[in-house]
N, CA, C and O of each residue as an XYZ file, in Angstrom:
956
protein
N     125.937    109.171     86.512
C     124.451    108.770     86.092
C     125.813    107.945     84.717
O     126.192    108.672     83.799
N     126.154    107.012     84.781
C     126.497    106.481     83.595
C     125.177    105.757     82.177
O     123.955    105.676     82.298
N     126.215    105.269     80.719
C     125.210    106.502     79.156
C     124.273    105.178     79.637
O     123.206    105.793     79.641
N     123.975    104.106     79.957
C     122.882    103.279     79.710
C     121.673    103.776     80.908
O     120.506    103.563     80.578
N     121.942    104.489     82.408
C     121.239    105.476     83.267
C     120.550    106.475     82.324
O     119.344    106.716     82.377
N     121.623    107.179     81.239
C     121.121    107.894     80.739
C     120.019    108.257     79.139
O     119.396    109.197     78.645
N     120.370    106.652     78.818
C     119.828    106.451     77.540
C     117.941    105.435     78.047
O     117.068    105.255     77.198
N     117.831    105.061     79.244
C     117.122    104.638     79.812
C     116.053    106.211     79.745
O     115.061    106.578     79.115
N     117.147    106.895     81.007
C     115.954    108.228     81.031
C     115.485    109.023     80.097
O     114.496    109.741     80.241
N     116.318    108.921     78.869
C     115.326    109.549     77.943
C     114.366    109.160     76.814
O     113.714    109.841     76.023
N     114.497    107.816     77.000
C     113.488    106.476     76.579
C     112.172    106.846     77.574
O     111.004    106.904     77.191
N     112.492    106.999     78.472
C     110.804    107.171     79.474
C     110.560    108.145     79.228
O     109.417    108.197     78.774
N     111.266    109.512     79.291
C     110.899    111.100     79.254
C     109.932    111.094     77.827
O     108.844    111.645     77.664
N     110.883    110.109     76.669
C     110.184    110.260     75.544
C     108.728    110.100     75.733
O     107.848    110.847     75.305
N     108.553    108.678     76.657
C     106.826    107.822     76.393
C     106.038    108.766     76.918
O     104.888    108.885     76.498
N     106.561    109.638     77.982
C     105.737    109.987     79.081
C     105.353    111.454     78.433
O     104.406    112.174     78.749
N     106.237    111.655     77.563
C     105.989    112.560     77.201
C     104.952    112.875     75.813
O     104.704    113.974     75.317
N     104.365    111.287     75.309
C     104.094    111.565     74.704
C     102.424    110.580     75.284
O     102.152    109.383     75.195
N     101.420    112.054     76.000
C     100.289    111.752     76.582
C      99.566    110.993     75.831
O      99.664    111.129     74.611
N      98.361    109.677     76.579
C      98.015    109.341     76.138
C      96.674    109.205     77.179
O      97.021    109.227     78.360
N      95.588    109.104     77.021
C      94.509    108.680     78.062
C      94.358    107.638     78.413
O      93.734    107.113     77.491
N      94.552    106.708     79.387
C      94.307    104.801     79.545
C      92.890    104.785     79.296
O      92.622    103.948     78.434
N      91.631    105.557     79.844
C      89.955    105.513     80.032
C      89.929    104.622     78.011
O      89.537    103.544     77.566
N      90.636    105.968     77.360
C      89.799    105.903     75.627
C      91.511    104.426     75.159
O      91.401    103.632     74.225
N      92.222    104.459     75.666
C      93.135    103.770     75.135
C      93.123    102.207     75.224
O      93.370    101.494     74.252
N      92.834    101.763     76.390
C      92.313    100.190     76.701
C      90.857    100.223     77.119
O      90.386     99.281     77.755
N      89.953    101.535     76.700
C      88.450    101.024     76.955
C      88.256    100.523     77.893
O      87.733     99.431     78.117
N      88.778    101.496     78.743
C      88.816    100.751     80.516
C      87.889    101.583     81.062
O      88.156    102.677     80.565
N      86.797    101.737     81.915
C      86.266    102.586     82.873
C      86.320    101.734     84.347
O      85.309    101.328     84.922
N      86.970    101.648     84.576
C      87.603    100.974     86.184
C      89.294    100.733     86.283
O      89.864    100.239     85.310
N      90.157    101.152     87.651
C      91.361    101.494     87.079
C      91.579    100.918     88.990
O      90.898    101.222     89.969
N      92.560    100.196     88.899
C      92.557     99.658     90.183
C      94.073    100.682     90.335
O      94.676    100.844     89.275
N      94.480    101.137     91.191
C      96.266    102.100     91.324
C      96.359    101.665     92.288
O      95.624    101.902     93.247
N      98.028    100.332     92.236
C      98.911     99.946     93.385
C      99.798    100.646     93.145
O     100.122    100.900     91.985
N     100.617    101.294     94.549
C     101.828    102.054     94.672
C     102.572    101.455     95.490
O     102.035    100.950     96.477
N     104.248    101.325     95.278
C     105.173    101.394     96.989
C     105.840    102.186     97.115
O     106.278    102.600     96.041
N     106.126    102.584     97.802
C     107.350    103.288     98.243
C     108.521    103.207     97.340
O     108.809    104.272     96.794
N     109.384    102.012     97.016
C     110.181    101.814     96.276
C     110.073    100.788     95.320
O     109.198     99.940     95.144
N     111.286    101.062     94.649
C     111.152     99.108     94.133
C     111.289     97.680     95.219
O     110.924     96.504     95.216
N     111.964     98.508     96.003
C     112.378     97.121     96.700
C     111.128     97.263     98.021
O     111.361     96.577     99.016
N     109.996     98.021     98.035
C     109.653     97.819     99.404
C     108.576     96.592     99.268
O     108.177     96.303     98.140
N     108.143     95.932    100.309
C     107.087     95.117     99.805
C     105.896     95.725    100.237
O     104.980     95.247     99.568
N     105.321     96.862    101.337
C     104.247     97.056    101.794
C     103.849     98.888    100.728
O     104.475     99.937    100.573
N     102.300     98.270    100.186
C     101.831     99.314     99.353
C     100.203     99.865     99.904
O      99.506     99.768    100.914
N     100.120    100.596     98.294
C      98.447    101.471     98.987
C      97.832    101.276     97.787
O      98.351    101.816     96.810
N      96.275    100.253     97.551
C      95.662    100.490     96.476
C      94.364    101.941     96.322
O      93.718    102.516     97.198
N      94.391    102.056     95.405
C      93.946    103.007     95.573
C      92.632    102.535     93.622
O      93.050    102.078     92.558
N      91.361    102.875     93.943
C      90.411    102.302     93.010
C      89.509    103.163     92.888
O      88.796    103.612     93.786
N      89.500    103.553     91.251
C      88.726    104.755     90.912
C      87.282    103.947     89.216
O      87.201    102.877     88.612
N      86.676    104.982     89.190
C      85.438    104.483     88.228
C      85.364    106.196     87.298
O      85.097    107.369     87.555
N      85.747    105.443     86.260
C      85.206    107.433     84.984
C      83.842    106.935     85.274
O      83.108    105.949     85.206
N      83.948    108.653     85.776
C      82.233    108.614     85.516
C      82.508    110.503     84.718
O      83.653    110.953     84.663
N      81.713    111.048     84.379
C      81.873    112.006     83.397
C      83.177    112.623     83.198
O      83.082    113.697     83.793
N      83.914    112.572     82.877
C      84.766    113.120     82.018
C      86.477    113.054     82.950
O      87.558    113.587     82.699
N      85.959    112.024     84.202
C      86.808    111.785     84.894
C      87.384    110.473     86.062
O      86.496    109.697     86.417
N      88.129    110.344     86.364
C      88.054    109.202     87.400
C      87.817    109.256     88.587
O      88.659    109.849     89.261
N      86.534    108.642     89.350
C      86.207    108.901     90.529
C      87.010    107.787     91.443
O      87.426    106.696     91.054
N      87.116    108.359     92.768
C      87.662    107.496     93.959
C      86.878    106.921     94.189
O      85.823    107.508     93.951
N      86.704    105.555     94.740
C      85.471    104.380     95.004
C      85.912    104.202     95.800
O      85.204    104.408     96.786
N      87.685    103.585     96.165
C      88.074    102.658     97.711
C      89.664    103.481     97.785
O      90.422    103.715     96.844
N      89.806    103.746     98.968
C      91.123    104.701     99.115
C      91.898    104.085     99.903
O      91.387    103.325    100.725
N      93.059    104.218     99.868
C      94.204    103.944    100.988
C      94.138    102.648    101.315
O      94.419    102.598    102.512
N      93.837    101.148    100.752
C      94.083    100.110    101.101
C      95.171     99.459    100.925
O      95.754     99.479     99.841
N      95.683     98.661    102.155
C      97.107     98.554    102.111
C      96.918     96.827    101.744
O      96.059     95.967    101.938
N      98.393     96.921    101.042
C      98.338     95.274    100.574
C     100.111     95.285    100.598
O     100.853     96.215    100.912
N     100.405     94.108    100.215
C     102.095     93.572     99.595
C     101.965     92.696     99.037
O     101.262     91.699     98.872
N     103.201     93.465     98.575
C     104.032     92.814     96.932
C     104.639     91.936     97.088
O     104.557     91.185     98.060
N     105.581     91.808     95.918
C     106.168     90.039     96.455
C     107.938     90.246     97.184
O     108.778     91.145     97.219
N     107.820     88.891     97.657
C     109.397     89.359     98.414
C     110.577     90.528     97.971
O     111.332     90.987     98.827
N     110.611     90.727     97.298
C     111.747     91.381     96.324
C     111.313     92.556     96.001
O     112.277     93.262     95.704
N     109.639     93.497     95.855
C     108.990     94.149     95.207
C     109.031     94.183     93.737
O     109.229     93.198     93.027
N     108.872     95.132     93.417
C     108.161     94.592     92.315
C     109.789     95.357     91.133
O     110.799     95.975     91.468
N     109.173     94.787     89.489
C     109.856     94.865     88.416
C     109.089     94.914     86.807
O     108.047     94.367     86.447
N     110.032     95.779     86.034
C     109.098     96.261     84.972
C     108.598     94.570     84.531
O     109.404     93.667     84.757
N     107.354     94.271     83.954
C     107.250     93.223     83.032
C     106.170     93.602     82.743
O     105.459     94.394     83.363
N     105.819     92.664     81.066
C     105.373     92.093     80.540
C     103.824     92.491     80.364
O     103.139     91.509     80.649
N     102.921     93.761     79.936
C     101.576     94.344     79.852
C     101.461     94.801     79.027
O     102.255     94.801     78.086
N     100.070     95.539     79.119
C     100.202     97.016     78.420
C     101.027     97.949     78.088
O     100.930     98.423     76.956
N     101.751     98.298     78.740
C     102.551     99.922     78.565
C     103.542     99.323     77.639
O     103.839     98.140     77.475
N     103.958    100.326     77.108
C     104.940    100.263     76.447
C     106.391     99.442     76.257
O     107.401     99.898     76.793
N     106.446     98.161     75.438
C     107.769     97.663     75.401
C     108.816     98.025     76.391
O     109.215     97.326     77.323
N     109.283     99.464     75.985
C     110.315    100.128     75.736
C     110.761    100.706     77.515
O     111.753    100.988     78.187
N     109.432    100.631     77.614
C     109.713    100.944     79.084
C     110.451     99.539     79.967
O     111.112     99.847     80.958
N     110.369     98.401     79.704
C     110.846     97.632     80.165
C     112.405     97.196     81.112
O     112.831     96.191     81.682
N     112.827     98.434     80.894
C     114.262     97.965     80.411
C     115.040     98.337     82.034
O     114.123     98.618     82.806
N     116.219     98.409     82.652
C     116.586     98.021     83.951
C     115.862     96.998     84.633
O     115.527     95.974     84.037
N     115.608     97.184     85.771
C     115.064     95.733     86.822
C     113.947     95.451     86.183
O     113.082     96.323     86.103
N     113.723     94.005     85.527
C     112.606     93.270     84.608
C     112.630     92.158     85.976
O     113.626     91.892     86.648
N     111.345     91.650     86.151
C     110.884     90.075     86.050
C     111.645     88.997     85.305
O     112.221     88.921     84.220
N     111.411     88.197     86.328
C     112.211     86.512     85.942
C     111.224     85.543     86.554
O     110.720     86.041     87.561
N     110.753     84.265     86.273
C     110.501     83.366     87.009
C     111.099     83.553     88.480
O     111.965     84.390     88.734
N     110.590     82.753     89.345
C     110.788     83.015     90.484
C     112.024     84.208     91.194
O     112.912     84.036     92.029
N     111.644     85.263     90.526
C     112.733     86.399     91.626
C     111.425     86.742     92.197
O     111.391     87.971     92.269
N     110.747     86.427     92.470
C     109.962     87.100     93.843
C     109.804     88.780     93.502
O     110.170     89.621     94.324
N     109.292     89.095     92.360
C     109.161     90.578     92.004
C     107.893     90.804     91.761
O     107.754     90.325     90.636
N     106.646     91.320     92.162
C     105.256     91.800     91.422
C     105.936     92.464     89.786
O     107.068     92.831     89.469
N     105.068     92.412     89.280
C     105.419     92.667     88.503
C     104.650     93.930     88.058
O     103.438     93.896     87.845
N     105.678     95.461     87.875
C     105.350     96.863     87.328
C     104.766     96.807     86.038
O     104.939     96.117     85.033
N     103.983     97.789     86.385
C     103.232     98.411     84.447
C     101.676     98.660     84.288
O     101.064     99.381     85.076
N     101.040     97.981     83.157
C      99.188     97.886     83.386
C      99.194     96.585     82.903
O     100.031     96.030     82.192
N      98.117     96.151     83.396
C      97.901     94.978     82.981
C      96.142     95.013     83.310
O      95.527     95.653     84.163
N      95.585     93.924     82.118
C      94.146     93.578     82.312
C      93.918     93.043     83.483
O      94.815     92.335     83.943
N      92.716     93.227     84.245
C      92.369     91.897     85.018
C      91.453     91.569     84.037
O      90.846     92.107     83.111
N      91.600     90.250     84.695
C      90.335     89.549     83.717
C      89.617     87.999     83.876
O      88.987     87.308     83.075
N      89.992     87.808     85.201
C      88.500     86.901     86.076
C      88.918     87.009     86.639
O      89.967     87.651     86.680
N      87.939     85.987     88.168
C      88.164     85.653     88.950
C      88.257     84.177     89.716
O      87.564     83.310     89.182
N      88.972     83.788     90.827
C      88.821     82.225     91.251
C      88.934     82.363     92.469
O      89.513     83.302     93.013
N      88.342     81.352     93.070
C      88.074     80.836     94.424
C      87.877     78.896     94.626
O      87.868     77.932     93.861
N      87.768     79.084     95.843
C      87.492     77.922     96.530
C      85.867     77.608     96.601
O      85.388     76.727     97.315
N      85.113     78.471     95.745
C      83.748     78.276     96.059
C      83.559     79.295     94.932
O      84.195     80.330     94.730
N      82.472     78.731     94.198
C      81.766     79.981     92.990
C      81.647     81.663     93.933
O      81.218     81.870     95.068
N      81.963     82.205     93.364
C      82.073     83.248     92.839
C      80.825     84.140     92.942
O      81.000     83.914     94.139
N      79.632     85.007     92.871
C      78.826     85.838     91.837
C      79.060     87.289     92.336
O      79.083     87.948     93.375
N      79.283     87.451     90.486
C      79.849     88.620     90.567
C      80.306     89.369     88.774
O      80.656     88.779     87.753
N      80.156     90.425     88.966
C      80.127     91.264     87.834
C      81.642     90.512     86.731
O      81.911     91.048     85.655
N      82.311     89.488     87.154
C      83.173     88.876     86.642
C      82.920     87.469     86.428
O      82.250     86.752     87.171
N      83.583     87.075     85.215
C      84.083     85.966     85.192
C      84.377     84.903     85.620
O      84.880     84.662     84.523
N      84.606     83.754     86.326
C      85.444     83.216     87.724
C      85.254     81.931     87.733
O      84.340     81.497     87.031
N      86.098     80.964     88.558
C      86.571     79.496     87.939
C      86.301     78.900     89.220
O      86.656     79.870     89.890
N      85.884     77.904     90.222
C      85.997     78.100     90.775
C      87.308     76.230     90.963
O      87.094     75.075     90.596
N      88.530     76.876     91.689
C      89.228     76.048     91.701
C      89.293     74.591     92.733
O      88.792     74.634     93.857
N      90.084     73.097     92.115
C      90.400     72.485     93.340
C      90.977     71.878     93.176
O      91.705     72.224     92.245
N      91.344     70.400     93.786
C      93.019     70.250     93.940
C      93.420     69.907     92.839
O      94.608     69.594     92.762
N      92.556     69.845     91.588
C      93.640     68.845     90.520
C      93.441     70.751     90.032
O      93.957     70.870     88.920
N      93.135     71.509     90.303
C      93.491     73.005     89.354
C      95.006     73.670     89.742
O      94.995     74.056     90.911
N      96.014     73.850     89.216
C      97.315     73.897     88.757
C      97.246     75.096     87.917
O      96.378     75.145     87.045
N      98.274     76.320     88.125
C      99.247     77.181     87.450
C     100.799     76.577     86.954
O     101.706     76.097     87.633
N     100.689     76.820     85.459
C     101.794     76.104     85.110
C     102.905     77.026     85.315
O     102.784     78.027     84.608
N     104.000     77.021     86.086
C     105.025     77.775     86.156
C     106.726     77.374     85.355
O     107.772     78.022     85.366
N     106.410     76.167     84.782
C     107.229     75.723     84.453
C     107.537     76.486     82.653
O     106.603     76.477     81.850
N     108.638     76.960     82.339
C     109.146     77.343     80.787
C     108.915     76.547     79.910
O     108.310     76.838     78.878
N     109.340     75.481     80.172
C     109.420     74.113     79.251
C     107.744     73.950     78.877
O     107.601     73.306     77.838
N     107.006     74.204     79.232
C     105.510     73.345     79.322
C     105.180     74.673     77.948
O     105.527     75.809     77.622
N     104.456     73.767     77.603
C     103.498     74.049     76.845
C     102.233     75.085     76.875
O     101.895     75.887     76.004
N     101.539     74.771     78.363
C     101.138     75.339     79.189
C     101.389     76.265     80.048
O     100.532     76.525     80.892
N     102.735     77.031     80.020
C     103.680     77.723     80.654
C     102.526     79.022     80.924
O     101.935     79.496     79.953
N     102.332     79.418     81.992
C     101.391     80.940     82.587
C      99.962     80.875     82.301
O      99.297     81.889     82.089
N      99.254     79.132     82.288
C      98.030     79.319     82.229
C      97.525     78.312     83.041
O      98.386     77.521     83.424
N      96.493     78.118     83.386
C      95.506     77.255     84.490
C      94.899     75.644     83.917
O      94.029     75.417     83.076
N      95.437     75.021     84.444
C      94.976     73.865     84.039
C      94.748     72.704     84.595
O      95.702     72.129     85.118
N      93.618     72.178     84.609
C      92.869     70.998     85.335
C      94.031     69.461     84.762
O      94.241     69.162     83.586
N      94.665     68.651     86.133
C      95.490     67.914     85.323
C      93.769     66.353     85.091
O      93.967     65.190     84.740
N      92.888     66.735     85.305
C      92.203     65.486     84.807
C      91.526     65.981     83.367
O      90.541     65.481     82.825
N      92.345     67.128     82.888
C      91.629     67.102     81.679
C      93.241     67.337     80.469
O      93.191     67.528     79.254
N      94.095     67.266     81.056
C      95.051     67.437     80.153
C      96.727     66.717     80.305
O      97.292     66.720     81.399
N      97.188     66.302     79.428
C      98.586     65.578     79.221
C      99.397     66.680     79.919
O      99.487     67.846     79.535
N     100.112     66.003     81.264
C     101.191     66.652     82.218
C     101.979     66.976     81.240
O     102.001     66.041     80.439
N     102.758     67.999     80.846
C     104.413     68.035     80.258
C     105.147     68.816     80.767
O     106.039     69.302     80.071
N     104.971     69.325     82.623
C     105.542     70.052     83.396
C     105.898     69.294     84.541
O     105.595     68.219     85.057
N     106.860     70.517     84.803
C     107.867     69.723     86.454
C     107.958     70.305     87.560
O     108.471     70.033     88.645
N     107.069     71.614     86.901
C     106.714     72.244     87.919
C     105.102     73.501     87.714
O     104.994     74.524     87.038
N     104.175     72.848     88.566
C     103.229     73.975     88.718
C     102.343     74.320     90.310
O     102.327     73.488     91.217
N     101.928     75.137     90.368
C     101.471     76.447     92.029
C     100.045     75.469     92.066
O      99.396     75.900     91.113
N      99.502     74.713     92.505
C      98.571     74.000     93.506
C      97.077     75.587     93.596
O      97.112     76.561     94.348
N      96.447     75.388     92.986
C      95.240     76.383     92.916
C      94.670     75.993     94.574
O      94.611     76.668     95.602
N      94.492     75.304     94.416
C      93.350     74.955     95.896
C      94.827     75.267     96.776
O      95.674     74.458     96.396
N      95.307     76.095     97.713
C      96.013     75.326     99.024
C      95.042     75.758    100.217
O      94.021     76.426    100.376
N      96.356     74.644    101.309
C      95.693     74.492    102.487
C      95.027     75.306    103.462
O      94.093     75.161    104.251
N      96.299     76.747    102.945
C      95.454     78.026    103.341
C      94.164     78.975    102.872
O      93.425     78.350    102.111
N      93.782     80.140    103.107
C      93.267     80.939    102.597
C      93.755     81.633    101.660
O      92.978     82.064    100.807
N      94.757     81.841    101.594
C      94.931     82.909    100.970
C      94.829     83.141     99.461
O      95.260     84.071     98.780
N      94.017     81.839     99.060
C      93.138     81.636     97.587
C      92.187     81.796     97.407
O      91.598     81.838     96.327
N      91.763     81.943     98.579
C      90.271     81.387     98.766
C      89.321     82.767     98.104
O      88.122     82.922     97.873
N      90.407     83.536     97.968
C      89.185     84.435     97.004
C      90.667     84.919     96.225
O      91.737     85.193     96.768
N      90.354     84.919     94.889
C      91.252     85.927     94.142
C      91.042     86.322     92.610
O      89.955     86.000     92.130
N      92.196     87.155     91.570
C      91.873     87.972     90.663
C      92.948     87.085     89.338
O      94.027     86.543     89.579
N      92.608     87.122     88.657
C      93.205     87.045     87.663
C      94.381     88.013     86.781
O      93.881     88.665     85.864
N      95.381     88.113     86.911
C      96.249     89.216     86.193
C      96.962     89.362     84.810
O      98.117     88.987     84.605
N      96.562     89.650     84.355
C      97.029     89.519     82.235
C      98.139     89.616     82.387
O      98.705     90.056     81.386
N      98.883     89.368     83.355
C     100.670     89.668     83.212
C     101.551     88.378     82.530
O     101.651     87.284     83.085
N     102.189     88.729     81.174
C     102.669     88.065     80.922
C     101.960     86.742     79.393
O     102.544     85.702     79.087
N     100.835     87.178     78.831
C     100.326     86.836     78.119
C      99.916     86.965     76.964
O      99.963     88.133     76.576
N      99.454     86.107     76.112
C      99.615     87.009     74.354
C     101.192     86.585     73.361
O     101.716     87.231     72.454
N     101.423     85.855     73.705
C     102.177     84.675     74.123
C     102.851     84.932     74.672
O     103.420     86.023     74.651
N     103.154     83.625     75.708
C     103.709     84.547     77.720
C     105.301     83.968     76.580
O     105.442     83.285     75.566
N     106.332     84.843     77.648
C     107.331     84.818     77.144
C     108.057     84.109     77.910
O     108.265     84.566     79.034
N     108.665     82.773     77.538
C     109.561     81.924     78.590
C     110.417     82.475     79.921
O     110.965     83.572     79.818
N     110.481     82.061     80.604
C     110.981     82.563     81.891
C     110.514     84.381     82.142
O     111.010     85.356     82.705
N     109.665     84.167     81.594
C     109.273     85.900     82.257
C     108.336     86.441     82.945
O     107.904     87.590     82.857
N     107.892     85.262     83.916
C     107.288     85.283     85.213
C     105.873     84.817     84.837
O     105.387     84.680     83.714
N     105.416     84.641     85.851
C     103.599     83.529     85.458
C     102.998     83.213     87.007
O     103.548     82.877     88.056
N     101.498     83.506     86.602
C     100.710     82.687     87.757
C     100.686     84.084     88.633
O     101.016     84.165     89.816
N     100.275     85.052     87.889
C     100.132     86.913     88.775
C      98.947     86.747     89.228
O      97.964     86.357     88.598
N      99.018     87.040     90.324
C      96.836     87.398     90.771
C      97.337     88.017     91.738
O      98.511     88.272     92.004
N      96.270     88.280     92.324
C      95.403     89.653     93.014
C      94.946     88.463     94.597
O      94.216     87.484     94.448
N      95.489     88.810     95.817
C      94.275     87.054     96.527
C      94.790     87.833     98.020
O      95.398     88.886     98.215
N      94.156     86.629     99.088
C      94.402     87.411    100.252
C      95.920     87.017    100.530
O      96.604     86.126    100.026
N      96.276     88.141    101.667
C      97.477     87.659    101.910
C      97.302     86.989    103.523
O      96.326     87.047    104.271
N      98.236     86.539    103.668
C      98.867     85.411    105.579
C      98.922     86.752    106.298
O      98.276     86.607    107.336
N      99.454     88.130    106.209
C      99.634     89.631    107.058
C      99.988     90.410    106.247
O     100.137     90.243    105.037
N     100.230     91.814    107.215
C     101.032     93.002    106.763
C     102.559     93.277    106.236
O     103.261     94.158    105.740
N     102.597     91.682    106.763
C     104.167     91.870    107.093
C     105.026     90.167    106.324
O     106.043     89.482    106.433
N     103.791     90.237    105.609
C     104.470     88.509    104.908
C     104.076     89.131    103.294
O     102.999     89.437    102.782
N     105.279     89.147    102.866
C     105.157     89.382    100.799
C     105.062     88.042    100.380
O     105.677     87.091    100.862
N     104.039     88.021     99.204
C     103.781     86.776     98.528
C     105.385     86.557     97.173
O     106.315     87.361     97.106
N     105.262     85.449     96.406
C     105.852     85.206     95.883
C     105.826     85.549     94.285
O     106.230     84.860     93.348
N     105.118     87.060     94.281
C     105.291     87.416     93.066
C     103.907     88.375     92.712
O     103.999     89.038     91.679
N     102.814     88.477     93.386
C     101.525     88.415     93.938
C     101.715     89.898     94.128
O     102.770     90.533     94.123
N      99.875     90.528     94.381
C      99.635     91.796     94.860
C      98.517     90.965     96.123
O      97.543     90.263     95.851
N      99.016     91.307     97.462
C      97.575     90.025     98.139
C      97.351     91.592     98.978
O      98.116     92.552     98.881
N      96.145     91.531     99.767
C      95.423     92.112    100.806
C      94.350     91.304    101.656
O      93.826     90.295    101.185
N      93.907     91.992    103.484
C      92.899     91.077    103.216
C      91.477     90.878    102.743
O      90.966     91.550    101.847
N      90.940     90.013    103.336
C      90.441     89.447    103.091
C      89.176     90.265    102.925
O      88.949     90.275    101.715
N      88.339     90.884    103.500
C      87.445     92.407    103.167
C      87.940     92.722    102.627
O      87.452     92.328    101.568
N      89.153     93.544    102.290
C      89.055     94.898    100.699
C      89.409     93.841     99.334
O      89.575     94.256     98.187
N      89.469     92.567     99.704
C      90.249     91.744     98.283
C      87.929     91.527     97.857
O      87.263     91.429     96.826
N      87.652     91.553     99.139
C      86.112     91.093     98.358
C      85.360     92.340     97.865
O      84.751     92.434     96.799
N      85.515     93.362     98.895
C      85.231     94.831     97.918
C      85.383     95.207     96.466
O      84.640     95.836     95.713
N      86.642     94.601     96.279
C      87.513     95.314     95.496
C      86.477     93.641     93.890
O      86.179     93.478     92.706
N      86.460     93.200     94.810
C      85.576     92.285     93.492
C      84.460     91.977     93.555
O      84.012     91.047     92.885
N      83.544     92.878     94.602
C      82.106     93.810     94.259
C      82.221     94.645     93.603
O      81.135     95.100     93.242
N      83.372     95.320     93.077
C      83.816     96.559     92.307
C      83.485     95.941     90.654
O      82.543     95.940     89.861
N      84.515     95.575     90.705
C      84.834     94.684     89.458
C      83.701     94.424     88.452
O      82.768     93.762     88.906
N      83.605     94.821     87.165
C      83.130     94.327     86.282
C      83.729     94.319     85.051
O      84.761     94.948     84.815
N      83.096     93.584     84.181
C      83.473     93.013     83.264
C      83.754     93.758     82.073
O      84.842     93.852     81.504
N      82.534     94.337     81.718
C      82.215     94.602     80.379
C      82.563     96.397     80.402
O      81.996     97.194     79.655
N      83.472     96.721     81.294
C      83.757     97.821     82.173
C      85.839     97.883     81.995
O      86.532     98.844     82.329
N      86.266     96.775     81.489
C      87.431     96.360     81.060
C      88.421     97.225     82.418
O      88.978     98.310     82.252
N      88.441     96.293     83.918
C      89.243     96.605     84.686
C      90.633     97.030     84.126
O      91.073     96.707     83.023
N      91.241     97.789     85.037
C      92.557     97.398     84.685
C      93.379     98.394     85.271
O      93.169     99.606     85.239
N      94.787     97.521     86.069
C      95.982     97.196     87.378
C      96.896     98.032     86.593
O      97.405     97.720     85.516
N      97.080     99.330     87.364
C      98.492    100.299     87.300
C      99.037     99.960     88.545
O      98.508    100.244     89.619
N     100.214     99.282     88.391
C     100.930     98.385     89.662
C     102.409     99.247     89.648
O     103.235     98.645     88.962
N     102.916    100.460     90.216
C     104.307    100.643     90.075
C     104.789    101.355     90.910
O     103.831    102.064     91.219
N     105.780    101.727     91.616
C     105.986    102.515     92.974
C     106.020    104.053     92.590
O     106.160    104.578     91.485
N     105.885    104.489     93.571
C     105.051    105.805     93.782
C     105.647    106.923     93.266
O     104.976    107.946     93.402
N     106.957    107.072     92.582
C     107.700    107.857     91.715
C     108.055    107.409     90.590
O     109.121    107.816     90.130
N     107.204    106.383     89.790
C     107.020    106.023     88.257
C     105.799    106.303     88.037
O     105.451    106.443     86.864
N     104.795    106.463     89.149
C     103.535    106.559     89.117
C     102.827    107.706     88.507
O     101.819    107.676     87.801
N     103.995    109.410     89.161
C     103.967    110.195     89.703
C     103.863    110.723     88.483
O     103.039    111.600     88.225
N     104.880    110.126     87.425
C     105.144    110.235     85.677
C     104.134    109.801     84.753
O     103.661    110.415     83.797
N     103.779    108.230     85.337
C     102.686    108.182     84.713
C     101.361    109.128     84.444
O     101.002    109.437     83.308
N     100.928    109.394     85.215
C      99.740    110.521     85.693
C     100.025    110.996     84.359
O      99.175    110.868     83.478
N     101.484    111.696     84.062
C     101.173    112.695     82.689
C     100.723    111.628     81.769
O      99.881    111.921     80.920
N     101.095    110.661     81.824
C     101.391    110.109     80.153
C     100.181    109.612     79.966
O      99.806    109.508     78.797
N      99.171    109.135     81.179
C      98.079    108.090     80.885
C      96.322    109.253     81.314
O      95.167    109.048     80.942
N      96.916    110.436     82.234
C      96.116    111.219     82.098
C      95.527    110.657     83.540
O      94.344    110.911     83.767
N      96.230    109.953     84.469
C      95.520    109.260     85.908
C      95.361    110.132     86.700
O      95.815    111.267     86.553
N      94.249    109.493     88.308
C      93.767    110.629     89.074
C      95.433    110.320     89.463
O      96.017    111.027     90.285
């Protein structure tokens, strides 16, 4: 083990030994756990929990998901920034962000009736992935703002992948330039088709997740490789 790996391991163990309770720390009663077999693995599972009677109750079990084409990398979220060492997410790297993140709302091609705020997207709706833009990592309507970007992702795809989606609060408040942008949970193109950095699943499964989510319960996503989750369970009193 080189000196960098040794120091990082000590830092990681330090934070893992400082036990926090995720339910109290983030005022969350809904937990979405996404894990994969390794940092490079694109296939994984999602388990969904509700906090009841002093503990996490399993609601949805072992739902298959795919991550970004490069797997996962640590990214800016609710977890301590000191953990963002080694493999770090960057703009365009194809990694899904690893860490802890709020789920802040929904989007789709039509109005969504749910217990979360939702946005109906159209051909004028884009997510800006140009780090130099004042709107970096924001959803914009091109008919309401002045364009200052050279790159942005359309939110009204020709396919159904964004028919239903969930906003992941990654790299926000404020966005770090080149830190990665436009991270969602959405419908997959298939079980062997990774994303550009989002987390995707079957349409029937994302509809189950959307039906479960409740804005008032501050839903939180914990997304890491399985070995890292096993460590974080102790740190955050996770199921």
